[in-house]
N, CA, C and O atoms as a CHARMM CRD file, in Angstrom:
* protein
*
  132
    1    1 UNK  N     30.14800  -3.76700 -26.11500 PROA 1      0.00000
    2    1 UNK  CA    29.38100  -2.84600 -25.63400 PROA 1      0.00000
    3    1 UNK  C     27.89900  -2.65300 -26.34300 PROA 1      0.00000
    4    1 UNK  O     27.18700  -1.70800 -26.00200 PROA 1      0.00000
    5    2 UNK  N     27.58900  -3.34500 -27.07700 PROA 2      0.00000
    6    2 UNK  CA    26.46700  -3.49000 -27.62900 PROA 2      0.00000
    7    2 UNK  C     25.44200  -3.55300 -25.99900 PROA 2      0.00000
    8    2 UNK  O     24.61700  -2.79300 -25.49000 PROA 2      0.00000
    9    3 UNK  N     26.08800  -4.97300 -25.58200 PROA 3      0.00000
   10    3 UNK  CA    25.41300  -5.40700 -24.45300 PROA 3      0.00000
   11    3 UNK  C     25.25700  -4.48600 -23.32900 PROA 3      0.00000
   12    3 UNK  O     24.19400  -4.35800 -22.72100 PROA 3      0.00000
   13    4 UNK  N     26.56000  -3.71000 -23.00300 PROA 4      0.00000
   14    4 UNK  CA    25.93900  -2.43800 -22.14500 PROA 4      0.00000
   15    4 UNK  C     25.01500  -1.43000 -22.44600 PROA 4      0.00000
   16    4 UNK  O     24.36800  -0.80400 -21.60600 PROA 4      0.00000
   17    5 UNK  N     24.97000  -1.29800 -23.55000 PROA 5      0.00000
   18    5 UNK  CA    24.11000  -0.16500 -24.30200 PROA 5      0.00000
   19    5 UNK  C     22.55200  -0.57200 -23.93200 PROA 5      0.00000
   20    5 UNK  O     21.72700   0.17700 -23.41000 PROA 5      0.00000
   21    6 UNK  N     22.34800  -2.00100 -24.34900 PROA 6      0.00000
   22    6 UNK  CA    21.19500  -2.59000 -24.33800 PROA 6      0.00000
   23    6 UNK  C     21.27100  -2.46800 -22.78400 PROA 6      0.00000
   24    6 UNK  O     21.24500  -1.25200 -22.59000 PROA 6      0.00000
   25    7 UNK  N     21.33700  -2.99100 -21.78200 PROA 7      0.00000
   26    7 UNK  CA    21.47100  -3.13000 -20.56900 PROA 7      0.00000
   27    7 UNK  C     21.27800  -1.78200 -20.09000 PROA 7      0.00000
   28    7 UNK  O     20.36000  -1.64400 -19.28100 PROA 7      0.00000
   29    8 UNK  N     21.85800  -0.88800 -20.36900 PROA 8      0.00000
   30    8 UNK  CA    21.68400   0.88300 -19.76800 PROA 8      0.00000
   31    8 UNK  C     19.99400   1.17100 -20.66700 PROA 8      0.00000
   32    8 UNK  O     19.21800   1.79000 -19.93800 PROA 8      0.00000
   33    9 UNK  N     19.51600   0.88100 -21.79400 PROA 9      0.00000
   34    9 UNK  CA    18.65300   0.92300 -22.26300 PROA 9      0.00000
   35    9 UNK  C     17.34900   0.38100 -20.86900 PROA 9      0.00000
   36    9 UNK  O     16.53500   1.09700 -20.28700 PROA 9      0.00000
   37   10 UNK  N     17.57800  -0.93900 -20.72700 PROA 10     0.00000
   38   10 UNK  CA    16.28300  -1.75400 -19.91400 PROA 10     0.00000
   39   10 UNK  C     16.73900  -0.88700 -19.06900 PROA 10     0.00000
   40   10 UNK  O     16.02000   0.10300 -19.20200 PROA 10     0.00000
   41   11 UNK  N     17.62900  -0.66200 -18.16800 PROA 11     0.00000
   42   11 UNK  CA    17.38600  -0.06200 -17.29000 PROA 11     0.00000
   43   11 UNK  C     16.60600   1.37000 -16.88300 PROA 11     0.00000
   44   11 UNK  O     15.90500   1.48000 -15.87700 PROA 11     0.00000
   45   12 UNK  N     16.76700   2.06200 -17.50400 PROA 12     0.00000
   46   12 UNK  CA    16.28100   3.43100 -17.89400 PROA 12     0.00000
   47   12 UNK  C     14.64200   3.37200 -17.91700 PROA 12     0.00000
   48   12 UNK  O     13.87900   4.17200 -17.37500 PROA 12     0.00000
   49   13 UNK  N     14.21900   1.91900 -18.88600 PROA 13     0.00000
   50   13 UNK  CA    12.99400   1.56900 -19.08500 PROA 13     0.00000
   51   13 UNK  C     12.29400   1.24400 -17.53700 PROA 13     0.00000
   52   13 UNK  O     11.22800   1.69200 -17.11400 PROA 13     0.00000
   53   14 UNK  N     13.20200   0.36600 -16.87500 PROA 14     0.00000
   54   14 UNK  CA    12.63500  -0.14500 -15.65400 PROA 14     0.00000
   55   14 UNK  C     12.47900   0.91200 -14.87800 PROA 14     0.00000
   56   14 UNK  O     11.33500   1.12600 -14.47900 PROA 14     0.00000
   57   15 UNK  N     13.48100   1.76200 -14.49900 PROA 15     0.00000
   58   15 UNK  CA    13.17700   3.27400 -14.01900 PROA 15     0.00000
   59   15 UNK  C     11.95900   4.14100 -14.26800 PROA 15     0.00000
   60   15 UNK  O     11.42000   4.77300 -13.35900 PROA 15     0.00000
   61   16 UNK  N     11.51600   4.15500 -15.60100 PROA 16     0.00000
   62   16 UNK  CA    10.61800   4.73700 -15.54200 PROA 16     0.00000
   63   16 UNK  C      9.46500   4.18200 -15.36700 PROA 16     0.00000
   64   16 UNK  O      8.60300   5.04900 -15.22400 PROA 16     0.00000
   65   17 UNK  N      8.89000   2.70300 -15.29000 PROA 17     0.00000
   66   17 UNK  CA     8.04000   2.29300 -15.00800 PROA 17     0.00000
   67   17 UNK  C      7.84400   2.09100 -13.44600 PROA 17     0.00000
   68   17 UNK  O      6.74500   2.01000 -12.89600 PROA 17     0.00000
   69   18 UNK  N      9.05700   2.02500 -12.82500 PROA 18     0.00000
   70   18 UNK  CA     8.91600   2.04100 -11.24300 PROA 18     0.00000
   71   18 UNK  C      8.38100   3.52500 -10.95400 PROA 18     0.00000
   72   18 UNK  O      7.56200   3.68600 -10.04900 PROA 18     0.00000
   73   19 UNK  N      8.78900   4.49900 -11.63700 PROA 19     0.00000
   74   19 UNK  CA     8.27900   5.92600 -11.29500 PROA 19     0.00000
   75   19 UNK  C      6.80500   6.19100 -11.63600 PROA 19     0.00000
   76   19 UNK  O      6.34200   7.26400 -11.24800 PROA 19     0.00000
   77   20 UNK  N      5.92300   5.25400 -12.38900 PROA 20     0.00000
   78   20 UNK  CA     4.71900   5.38100 -13.07600 PROA 20     0.00000
   79   20 UNK  C      4.22800   4.41100 -12.15700 PROA 20     0.00000
   80   20 UNK  O      3.04900   4.73900 -12.02200 PROA 20     0.00000
   81   21 UNK  N      4.39200   3.60200 -11.58100 PROA 21     0.00000
   82   21 UNK  CA     3.89700   2.52400 -10.82600 PROA 21     0.00000
   83   21 UNK  C      3.71800   3.34100  -9.11300 PROA 21     0.00000
   84   21 UNK  O      2.73800   3.25400  -8.37200 PROA 21     0.00000
   85   22 UNK  N      4.97800   4.08600  -8.86700 PROA 22     0.00000
   86   22 UNK  CA     4.96000   4.76300  -7.74300 PROA 22     0.00000
   87   22 UNK  C      3.72100   5.54100  -7.51600 PROA 22     0.00000
   88   22 UNK  O      2.94200   5.56600  -6.56200 PROA 22     0.00000
   89   23 UNK  N      3.75900   6.45400  -9.16200 PROA 23     0.00000
   90   23 UNK  CA     2.18200   7.70100  -9.19900 PROA 23     0.00000
   91   23 UNK  C      1.23400   6.90800  -8.73600 PROA 23     0.00000
   92   23 UNK  O      0.74000   7.09900  -7.62500 PROA 23     0.00000
   93   24 UNK  N      0.76700   5.67100  -9.73000 PROA 24     0.00000
   94   24 UNK  CA    -0.12600   4.80200  -9.17500 PROA 24     0.00000
   95   24 UNK  C     -0.95400   4.59100  -7.83500 PROA 24     0.00000
   96   24 UNK  O     -2.15000   4.71200  -7.56700 PROA 24     0.00000
   97   25 UNK  N      0.45300   4.13600  -6.91500 PROA 25     0.00000
   98   25 UNK  CA    -0.17600   3.39300  -6.02700 PROA 25     0.00000
   99   25 UNK  C     -0.21400   4.66300  -5.10100 PROA 25     0.00000
  100   25 UNK  O     -1.04100   4.57200  -4.19500 PROA 25     0.00000
  101   26 UNK  N      0.50500   5.81800  -5.14300 PROA 26     0.00000
  102   26 UNK  CA     0.24500   7.44000  -4.72400 PROA 26     0.00000
  103   26 UNK  C     -1.36100   7.67600  -4.57800 PROA 26     0.00000
  104   26 UNK  O     -2.09000   7.70300  -3.58600 PROA 26     0.00000
  105   27 UNK  N     -1.60000   7.82500  -5.88000 PROA 27     0.00000
  106   27 UNK  CA    -2.96100   7.94900  -6.24800 PROA 27     0.00000
  107   27 UNK  C     -4.07100   7.12200  -5.51600 PROA 27     0.00000
  108   27 UNK  O     -5.06100   7.55500  -4.92700 PROA 27     0.00000
  109   28 UNK  N     -3.73400   6.03800  -5.66500 PROA 28     0.00000
  110   28 UNK  CA    -4.49100   4.91200  -5.28900 PROA 28     0.00000
  111   28 UNK  C     -4.55200   4.79800  -3.50100 PROA 28     0.00000
  112   28 UNK  O     -5.43200   4.20700  -2.87600 PROA 28     0.00000
  113   29 UNK  N     -3.37700   5.52900  -2.90700 PROA 29     0.00000
  114   29 UNK  CA    -3.44000   5.57800  -1.18800 PROA 29     0.00000
  115   29 UNK  C     -4.35200   6.80800  -1.12700 PROA 29     0.00000
  116   29 UNK  O     -5.32900   6.65800  -0.39400 PROA 29     0.00000
  117   30 UNK  N     -4.23400   8.06200  -1.77900 PROA 30     0.00000
  118   30 UNK  CA    -4.68800   8.67300  -1.93800 PROA 30     0.00000
  119   30 UNK  C     -6.39200   9.09400  -1.92000 PROA 30     0.00000
  120   30 UNK  O     -7.08000   9.94300  -1.35300 PROA 30     0.00000
  121   31 UNK  N     -6.64400   7.84100  -3.00200 PROA 31     0.00000
  122   31 UNK  CA    -8.34700   7.53600  -3.02300 PROA 31     0.00000
  123   31 UNK  C     -8.63900   6.94000  -1.62400 PROA 31     0.00000
  124   31 UNK  O     -9.79800   7.03300  -1.21900 PROA 31     0.00000
  125   32 UNK  N     -7.73100   6.34900  -0.85700 PROA 32     0.00000
  126   32 UNK  CA    -8.59700   5.24600   0.18500 PROA 32     0.00000
  127   32 UNK  C     -8.77500   6.28200   1.30100 PROA 32     0.00000
  128   32 UNK  O     -9.76500   6.09400   2.00800 PROA 32     0.00000
  129   33 UNK  N     -7.96800   7.39400   1.61100 PROA 33     0.00000
  130   33 UNK  CA    -7.69100   8.33500   2.78000 PROA 33     0.00000
  131   33 UNK  C     -9.07100   8.96300   2.92200 PROA 33     0.00000
  132   33 UNK  O     -9.27700   9.81100   3.79000 PROA 33     0.00000
């Protein structure tokens, strides 16, 4: 149970950092165009 909880927390962290990465690359492409 504890392992599953840690895994869930980790997955949410990954999703959040992926969202931030997408926003950053979007701004980067906007700067290029």
